[in-house]
C-alpha positions as CSV (number, residue, x, y, z in Angstrom):
1,X,-7.6,-14.4,103.0
2,X,-8.8,-13.8,106.6
3,X,-6.4,-11.9,109.1
4,X,-7.1,-11.0,112.6
5,X,-5.7,-7.9,114.7
6,X,-6.4,-6.4,117.9
7,X,-7.8,-3.0,119.3
8,X,-9.2,-1.6,122.1
9,X,-12.5,0.4,122.5
10,X,-12.9,2.2,126.1
11,X,-15.9,2.6,127.9
12,X,-16.6,4.5,130.8
13,X,-13.1,4.3,132.5
14,X,-12.1,0.8,131.4
15,X,-11.3,-0.8,128.0
16,X,-13.0,-3.7,125.9
17,X,-10.5,-5.4,123.7
18,X,-12.0,-5.6,119.9
19,X,-11.2,-8.3,117.4
20,X,-10.5,-6.6,113.8
21,X,-11.3,-9.2,111.1
22,X,-10.0,-8.5,107.8
23,X,-11.2,-10.7,105.1
24,X,-10.1,-10.2,101.3
25,X,-12.3,-12.5,99.1
26,X,-13.9,-12.3,95.7
27,X,-16.5,-9.8,94.8
28,X,-16.7,-6.0,94.9
29,X,-17.1,-2.9,97.4
30,X,-15.7,-2.7,100.8
31,X,-18.0,-3.4,104.4
32,X,-17.2,-2.6,108.0
33,X,-19.4,-4.0,110.0
34,X,-19.9,-4.6,113.8
35,X,-22.1,-1.4,114.9
36,X,-19.3,1.0,113.6
37,X,-20.1,5.0,114.0
38,X,-19.6,7.3,111.1
39,X,-15.4,7.8,112.2
40,X,-15.0,4.2,112.2
41,X,-17.0,3.7,108.8
42,X,-15.0,6.6,107.5
43,X,-11.9,4.6,108.4
44,X,-11.6,2.7,104.9
45,X,-11.0,5.8,102.9
46,X,-8.3,7.1,105.0
47,X,-6.9,3.6,105.2
48,X,-7.3,3.3,101.2
49,X,-5.3,6.8,101.0
50,X,-2.5,6.0,103.6
51,X,-2.1,2.3,101.7
52,X,-1.8,4.0,98.4
53,X,0.5,6.9,99.3
54,X,3.0,4.4,100.8
55,X,3.4,2.4,98.0
56,X,1.1,-0.6,98.4
57,X,-2.2,-1.4,96.7
58,X,-5.6,-1.3,97.7
59,X,-7.5,-5.0,97.2
60,X,-9.3,-4.6,94.0
61,X,-11.9,-7.6,95.2
62,X,-14.5,-7.4,98.1
63,X,-12.9,-6.2,101.6
64,X,-15.1,-6.9,104.4
65,X,-14.1,-5.9,108.4
66,X,-15.5,-7.0,111.4
67,X,-15.4,-5.4,114.8
68,X,-16.1,-8.0,117.1
69,X,-17.8,-8.4,119.3
70,X,-20.6,-7.0,117.2
71,X,-23.2,-6.0,119.5
72,X,-20.9,-3.3,121.3
73,X,-21.0,0.0,119.4
74,X,-17.6,1.4,118.0
75,X,-16.9,5.0,117.9
76,X,-13.8,7.5,117.1
77,X,-10.8,7.0,114.5
78,X,-8.6,5.1,116.7
79,X,-9.1,1.2,114.8
80,X,-7.5,3.2,111.7
81,X,-4.2,1.5,112.4
82,X,-5.1,-1.6,113.0
83,X,-7.7,-2.0,110.1
84,X,-5.1,-0.5,107.7
85,X,-2.5,-3.5,109.2
86,X,-5.1,-6.1,108.7
87,X,-5.8,-4.9,105.4
88,X,-1.9,-5.7,104.4
89,X,-2.2,-8.7,105.8
90,X,-5.3,-10.1,104.2
91,X,-3.6,-9.0,100.7
92,X,-0.4,-10.7,101.6
93,X,1.8,-7.5,101.3
94,X,2.7,-7.7,105.1
95,X,5.7,-10.0,106.0
96,X,5.2,-12.1,109.1
97,X,1.8,-10.9,109.7
98,X,0.9,-13.9,112.0
99,X,2.3,-11.9,114.9
100,X,-0.4,-9.1,114.5
101,X,-2.2,-11.1,116.7
102,X,0.5,-10.9,119.9
103,X,-0.4,-6.8,120.0
104,X,-3.0,-4.4,120.5
105,X,-2.6,-1.8,117.6
106,X,-4.2,1.9,118.1
107,X,-4.0,4.9,116.4
108,X,-5.7,7.2,113.9
109,X,-4.1,7.7,110.2
110,X,-3.2,10.7,108.0
111,X,-4.1,10.3,104.8
112,X,-0.1,10.0,104.1
113,X,0.2,7.5,106.8
114,X,1.1,9.3,110.0
115,X,0.0,8.6,113.1
116,X,-2.0,10.9,115.5
117,X,-3.3,10.4,119.3
118,X,-5.8,8.5,120.5
119,X,-7.9,8.9,123.8
120,X,-7.8,6.6,126.6
121,X,-4.2,4.7,126.1
122,X,-4.1,3.8,130.0
123,X,-7.0,1.9,130.2
124,X,-6.2,0.1,127.0
125,X,-2.5,-0.6,128.4
126,X,-3.8,-2.0,131.4
127,X,-6.4,-4.6,129.7
128,X,-3.8,-5.4,127.0
129,X,-1.5,-6.5,130.0
130,X,-4.4,-8.5,131.9
131,X,-5.5,-10.6,128.7
132,X,-1.7,-11.2,127.8
133,X,-0.8,-9.7,124.9
134,X,2.8,-9.3,123.8
135,X,3.0,-5.8,123.5
136,X,0.9,-2.4,122.9
137,X,1.6,0.0,119.9
138,X,0.3,3.2,119.9
139,X,1.1,7.0,118.6
140,X,4.6,8.3,119.8
141,X,2.2,11.1,122.2
142,X,0.6,8.3,124.0
143,X,3.8,6.1,124.5
144,X,4.8,7.7,128.0
145,X,1.1,7.5,129.1
146,X,0.4,3.8,128.4
147,X,4.2,2.5,129.7
148,X,3.1,3.5,133.1
149,X,1.8,-0.2,132.7
150,X,4.5,-2.8,133.6
151,X,5.5,-5.9,132.3
152,X,3.9,-4.9,128.8
153,X,6.2,-3.8,125.9
154,X,4.8,-0.5,124.6
155,X,5.9,0.9,121.2
156,X,5.2,4.5,120.3
157,X,5.2,5.1,116.2
158,X,4.5,8.1,114.6
159,X,4.1,6.6,111.0
160,X,2.4,3.8,109.4
161,X,5.9,2.7,107.8
162,X,7.5,2.3,111.6
163,X,4.8,-0.4,112.3
164,X,5.1,-2.3,108.7
165,X,9.1,-2.6,109.2
166,X,8.6,-3.2,113.2
167,X,6.5,-6.8,112.1
168,X,9.4,-7.3,109.6
169,X,12.1,-6.7,112.1
170,X,10.5,-6.6,115.9
171,X,14.2,-4.9,116.5
172,X,13.4,-2.0,114.7
173,X,11.6,-0.3,117.4
174,X,12.5,-0.2,121.1
175,X,10.0,-0.4,123.6
176,X,9.2,3.3,125.9
177,X,10.1,2.8,129.3
178,X,9.1,4.9,132.0
179,X,10.1,5.2,135.9
180,X,6.3,6.0,137.4
181,X,7.7,6.4,140.7
182,X,10.7,8.9,140.4
183,X,8.6,10.9,137.9
184,X,5.1,10.9,140.3
185,X,7.1,11.6,143.6
186,X,9.1,14.2,141.9
187,X,6.3,16.4,140.9
188,X,4.0,16.0,143.5
189,X,5.0,19.2,145.6
190,X,5.6,21.5,142.7
191,X,2.9,23.9,142.7
192,X,2.6,27.6,141.3
193,X,0.3,29.1,144.1
194,X,1.1,29.0,148.1
195,X,-0.8,30.3,151.0
196,X,1.9,32.5,151.9
197,X,0.6,34.6,149.0
198,X,-2.4,35.4,151.0
199,X,-2.4,38.4,153.5
200,X,-4.5,38.3,156.4
201,X,-7.6,35.8,156.5
202,X,-6.2,33.6,159.1
203,X,-9.7,32.7,160.4
204,X,-10.3,31.7,156.5
205,X,-7.1,29.8,156.1
206,X,-7.8,27.6,159.5
207,X,-11.4,26.9,158.1
208,X,-10.0,25.6,154.9
209,X,-7.4,23.7,156.9
210,X,-10.4,21.9,158.8
211,X,-11.7,21.3,155.3
212,X,-8.6,19.7,154.1
213,X,-8.0,17.4,157.0
214,X,-11.5,15.9,156.8
215,X,-12.5,16.0,153.6
216,X,-15.2,18.3,154.3
217,X,-17.4,20.5,151.5
218,X,-17.0,24.5,152.3
219,X,-19.0,27.6,150.9
220,X,-17.2,30.9,151.5
221,X,-19.7,33.9,151.5
222,X,-17.9,37.7,151.4
223,X,-18.0,40.7,149.4
224,X,-16.1,40.9,146.0
225,X,-12.5,41.3,146.2
226,X,-12.5,39.5,149.4
227,X,-10.2,36.8,148.4
228,X,-12.3,33.9,148.1
229,X,-11.4,32.7,144.5
230,X,-7.3,33.3,145.6
231,X,-7.9,30.9,148.7
232,X,-10.1,28.0,146.7
233,X,-7.4,28.1,144.3
234,X,-4.6,27.3,147.0
235,X,-6.5,24.6,148.7
236,X,-5.1,21.8,146.7
237,X,-1.8,23.0,148.1
238,X,-2.5,21.8,151.6
239,X,-4.2,18.6,150.8
240,X,-2.4,15.6,151.0
241,X,-0.4,14.0,148.2
242,X,-2.0,11.2,146.1
243,X,-0.9,8.2,146.6
244,X,-0.2,6.0,143.5
245,X,-3.5,4.1,143.2
246,X,-5.4,7.6,143.7
247,X,-3.2,8.9,140.9
248,X,-3.6,6.0,138.5
249,X,-7.7,6.5,139.2
250,X,-7.1,10.2,138.2
251,X,-4.9,9.5,135.2
252,X,-7.4,7.1,133.7
253,X,-10.4,9.6,133.9
254,X,-7.9,12.3,132.3
255,X,-6.7,9.9,129.5
256,X,-10.5,8.6,128.4
257,X,-11.4,12.3,128.6
258,X,-8.3,13.3,126.3
259,X,-7.4,15.7,129.0
260,X,-3.8,14.7,129.2
261,X,-0.9,16.8,127.6
262,X,0.8,15.2,124.9
263,X,4.1,12.7,126.7
264,X,2.2,12.6,130.1
265,X,2.6,10.2,132.6
266,X,0.8,9.9,135.6
267,X,-1.3,13.1,137.0
268,X,0.8,13.9,140.3
269,X,-1.1,16.7,141.9
270,X,-4.6,16.7,142.9
271,X,-7.1,17.9,140.4
272,X,-8.7,21.6,140.8
273,X,-11.6,21.9,138.3
274,X,-13.1,25.0,138.2
275,X,-16.3,25.2,135.6
276,X,-18.0,28.5,134.4
277,X,-21.9,29.2,136.0
278,X,-23.0,28.6,132.2
279,X,-22.1,25.0,132.4
280,X,-24.6,22.2,131.5
281,X,-25.9,19.6,133.8
282,X,-24.5,17.0,131.3
283,X,-21.1,18.8,131.1
284,X,-20.8,18.6,134.9
285,X,-21.9,15.2,135.9
286,X,-20.8,13.4,132.3
287,X,-23.1,11.9,129.3
288,X,-23.5,12.0,125.9
289,X,-23.9,9.4,122.9
290,X,-21.2,7.6,124.0
291,X,-20.8,8.5,127.7
292,X,-17.8,10.9,128.9
293,X,-16.7,12.1,132.3
294,X,-17.8,15.5,133.4
295,X,-16.4,18.1,135.4
296,X,-17.5,16.1,138.9
297,X,-15.0,13.1,137.6
298,X,-12.5,15.1,136.6
299,X,-12.4,16.5,140.0
300,X,-11.8,13.0,141.5
301,X,-9.6,12.7,144.4
302,X,-9.5,16.6,144.2
303,X,-11.3,19.7,144.6
304,X,-14.6,21.2,142.5
305,X,-14.7,24.7,142.8
306,X,-17.9,26.6,142.2
307,X,-17.5,30.0,141.8
308,X,-20.5,32.2,142.3
309,X,-22.8,29.2,143.1
310,X,-26.3,31.1,143.0
311,X,-25.3,32.0,139.5
312,X,-25.3,28.3,138.4
313,X,-28.7,26.9,137.0
314,X,-30.6,24.9,139.8
315,X,-30.9,21.9,137.9
316,X,-27.1,21.9,137.2
317,X,-26.6,22.0,141.0
318,X,-29.4,19.6,142.0
319,X,-27.7,16.8,139.8
320,X,-24.9,17.0,141.8
321,X,-26.5,15.5,145.1
322,X,-26.3,12.0,144.5
323,X,-22.8,12.1,143.4
324,X,-21.8,13.8,146.3
325,X,-23.5,11.3,148.6
326,X,-22.2,8.1,146.7
327,X,-18.9,9.6,145.4
328,X,-19.5,8.0,141.9
329,X,-22.2,9.0,139.0
330,X,-23.6,6.5,136.9
331,X,-24.6,7.3,133.5
332,X,-27.5,5.3,131.8
333,X,-28.3,4.8,128.3
334,X,-30.7,2.3,126.4
335,X,-28.0,-0.4,125.9
336,X,-25.1,0.5,128.8
337,X,-24.9,2.0,132.0
338,X,-21.3,3.6,132.9
339,X,-19.9,4.2,136.1
340,X,-17.3,7.2,136.6
341,X,-15.8,7.8,140.1
342,X,-16.9,11.1,141.6
343,X,-15.3,11.3,144.9
344,X,-14.4,14.9,145.3
345,X,-14.1,18.1,147.5
346,X,-16.8,20.8,147.0
347,X,-15.8,24.3,147.6
348,X,-18.2,27.1,146.6
349,X,-18.0,30.9,146.8
350,X,-20.8,33.2,146.8
351,X,-21.8,37.1,147.1
352,X,-24.0,37.8,150.2
353,X,-26.7,39.2,148.1
354,X,-26.8,40.6,144.5
355,X,-24.9,43.8,145.0
356,X,-22.3,41.7,147.1
357,X,-22.2,44.0,150.5
358,X,-24.6,42.6,152.8
359,X,-23.1,42.7,156.6
360,X,-20.1,44.6,155.1
361,X,-18.3,46.5,157.7
362,X,-17.9,49.5,155.7
363,X,-20.5,49.7,152.4
364,X,-24.1,49.7,152.6
365,X,-25.9,46.9,150.8
366,X,-28.2,48.5,148.2
367,X,-30.6,45.5,147.8
368,X,-34.2,45.7,148.0
369,X,-35.9,44.0,151.3
370,X,-36.2,40.3,151.0
371,X,-33.6,40.3,148.0
372,X,-30.6,38.8,149.9
373,X,-33.0,36.0,150.9
374,X,-34.2,35.1,147.6
375,X,-30.8,35.1,146.5
376,X,-29.9,33.0,148.8
377,X,-32.8,30.7,147.9
378,X,-31.6,30.1,144.4
379,X,-29.4,27.1,146.3
380,X,-31.4,24.3,147.7
381,X,-31.6,23.4,151.2
382,X,-30.5,19.5,150.3
383,X,-27.6,21.0,148.4
384,X,-26.6,23.3,151.7
385,X,-27.3,20.2,153.5
386,X,-24.0,18.7,152.1
387,X,-21.9,21.5,152.7
388,X,-20.3,21.5,156.2
389,X,-18.8,24.6,156.8
390,X,-20.1,27.9,155.8
391,X,-17.3,30.4,156.0
392,X,-17.8,34.5,155.9
393,X,-15.0,36.1,154.3
394,X,-14.3,39.7,155.1
395,X,-12.2,42.4,153.3
396,X,-8.7,42.5,154.4
397,X,-7.5,46.2,156.1
398,X,-5.0,48.0,154.3
399,X,-2.3,47.5,157.3
400,X,-2.8,43.7,156.8
401,X,-2.5,44.3,152.9
402,X,0.4,46.3,152.9
403,X,2.2,44.4,155.8
404,X,5.7,42.9,155.1
405,X,5.0,39.9,157.9
406,X,6.0,36.7,156.2
407,X,2.7,34.5,155.9
408,X,2.3,30.5,156.7
409,X,3.0,28.8,153.8
410,X,1.3,25.9,152.5
411,X,3.9,23.3,153.3
412,X,3.5,24.1,157.0
413,X,-0.5,23.6,156.8
414,X,-0.1,20.2,154.5
415,X,2.3,18.8,157.7
416,X,-1.0,19.1,159.9
417,X,-3.2,18.2,157.7
418,X,-1.5,14.7,156.8
419,X,-1.0,14.0,160.3
420,X,-4.8,14.5,161.1
421,X,-5.3,12.2,158.1
422,X,-3.1,9.7,159.2
423,X,-5.5,9.7,162.4
424,X,-8.5,8.9,160.0
425,X,-6.9,6.2,158.2
426,X,-6.0,4.2,161.1
427,X,-9.7,5.2,162.9
428,X,-11.4,3.6,159.6
429,X,-9.1,0.8,158.6
430,X,-11.9,-1.4,159.0
431,X,-14.3,0.5,157.1
432,X,-13.7,0.0,153.3
433,X,-14.1,2.8,151.2
434,X,-14.0,5.3,154.3
435,X,-11.1,7.7,154.3
436,X,-12.3,10.7,155.8
437,X,-14.4,12.5,158.8
438,X,-16.6,13.9,156.2
439,X,-17.4,10.4,155.0
440,X,-18.9,9.0,158.2
441,X,-22.6,7.2,158.1
442,X,-25.2,8.2,161.0
443,X,-24.3,5.0,162.5
444,X,-20.7,5.6,162.7
445,X,-21.3,9.3,163.9
446,X,-22.5,7.8,167.3
447,X,-19.8,5.9,167.9
448,X,-16.9,8.3,166.8
449,X,-18.1,11.4,167.8
450,X,-19.0,11.3,171.5
451,X,-19.3,14.5,173.1
452,X,-19.2,14.5,177.3
453,X,-22.1,16.5,179.3
454,X,-20.8,19.8,178.8
455,X,-20.4,19.4,175.4
456,X,-24.1,18.8,175.4
457,X,-25.2,21.5,176.8
458,X,-23.0,23.8,174.6
459,X,-24.7,22.4,171.5
460,X,-27.9,22.5,172.9
461,X,-27.4,26.1,173.9
462,X,-26.3,27.0,170.5
463,X,-29.3,25.1,168.4
464,X,-31.6,27.2,170.8
465,X,-29.7,30.6,171.0
466,X,-28.8,30.8,167.0
467,X,-31.9,28.6,165.7
468,X,-29.7,26.5,164.2
469,X,-31.5,24.0,162.0
470,X,-31.6,19.8,162.5
471,X,-29.0,19.4,159.8
472,X,-26.3,21.2,161.3
473,X,-26.1,19.0,164.2
474,X,-24.7,16.1,162.5
475,X,-22.3,18.6,160.7
476,X,-21.4,20.1,163.6
477,X,-20.0,17.1,165.0
478,X,-18.4,15.8,162.4
479,X,-16.5,19.4,161.9
480,X,-15.9,19.1,165.6
481,X,-14.0,15.6,165.3
482,X,-11.5,16.8,162.5
483,X,-11.0,20.0,164.7
484,X,-10.0,17.5,167.6
485,X,-8.0,15.2,165.2
486,X,-6.0,18.2,164.0
487,X,-4.8,19.0,168.0
488,X,-4.4,15.2,168.4
489,X,-7.1,14.9,170.8
490,X,-8.8,11.4,171.0
491,X,-11.5,13.2,172.4
492,X,-14.0,15.7,171.2
493,X,-13.6,18.9,173.6
494,X,-15.6,21.6,174.2
495,X,-13.5,24.5,172.5
496,X,-13.5,22.1,169.4
497,X,-17.5,21.9,169.7
498,X,-17.3,26.2,169.8
499,X,-15.2,26.2,166.7
500,X,-17.3,24.3,164.7
501,X,-20.4,26.1,165.6
502,X,-19.3,28.9,164.2
503,X,-19.2,27.5,160.6
504,X,-22.7,27.1,160.2
505,X,-23.6,30.7,159.3
506,X,-26.3,29.6,156.7
507,X,-28.1,27.4,159.0
508,X,-28.9,30.4,161.5
509,X,-32.5,31.7,161.2
510,X,-32.6,35.4,160.2
511,X,-29.1,35.4,158.5
512,X,-30.3,36.7,155.6
513,X,-32.9,39.3,157.3
């Protein structure tokens, strides 16, 4: 007897519905076909144990399981539950097995029939609704995640017996209901850290405010203990809150990567990813036999923080160049090419030299001549070209560190950032996919970043006296446009340009000796 059930396979951040055909016929042996990997092939052993443990019998004749479409590779353990129910239906041990075709069924089985969580429940639910299925059955740990998709009945189960009873009596399980909007907006501003924890460093706070307002990449350069990491970790607290579309995009990536906590719903806060400097290029951009998202995709709509930037392998840093421009990464394999979104803000930090005390106001650098430039050269010019703000961080003096004066909190800074972003949203409303000043093309730059003659003269003088590189010119204009937006100024004034010029430290010829 032939029975069809339905599961789903996740590729990239999208799901594809898989038809699971189970046929019991005369003959011997069990077969599973349709390009299964080892984990899928092993499912028949788990299914056999589950069926026998729960008082049913495994067919003693030939059993063929086909996963269609058969030309797409299937991986993982999430098809166990659907295969088990198909086997019970094909051997006529399941009541009302005809209803199996109305549901997408996903879950990994233990040998006793208990159901383990899966990856990618959110994109699976989206695809199930798109294809008009009546409902989705997933492990209980994934039910709230999948229930964010409206107009689809989502049932969470913890054991195969619950599913068998459900097909005998559909009233035995109640669909999971999640008020997505309420939960999303409730958790948006719940941060553990705040900018009012940081004493002094007003110029650095100002630079990060500009970076947040325009979506600019930034690098913090300063000695150990100056507060670079502390400041960077607080950047997400001043970024505009995620909207529902951005939250859904981010949640899909975390769902596919298996990074969502149990019983989670939408990711409500912008991600902050801080990989260690020993990370490989595949772990950073994504990849693997079945491509998985890397750190740059996990930082989508948020912040990627690279602490001690020169310590990262050069090959790792170079693979970021294209994703930083295109805001997505394409992972290509022989039979498949998958796109992962990667629109992130890069915040990096570094010591000015190996000993850490070059340009320190109180301590002397002990590095050999030429060492500082060699250290800086670990970061390629094309990568630095994509970083708009170079911010020098100096140690906090004792009188500021011990001060009891209240510092400005993140909420106040965030209000100014949101107002600046609203100006940019209105400015780029006719430019699809463009949301912030940092994303401006060279053509738009000429139209939007128009400066008067006094500004031209200032910029010319700065380029000549500070020996700024040619690549600094566009960056200065973009940053000055963001500074003008923070001041709610329709024009770029001379003071906006002057402030932007000071954020090009690493472009100054002779900065490193």
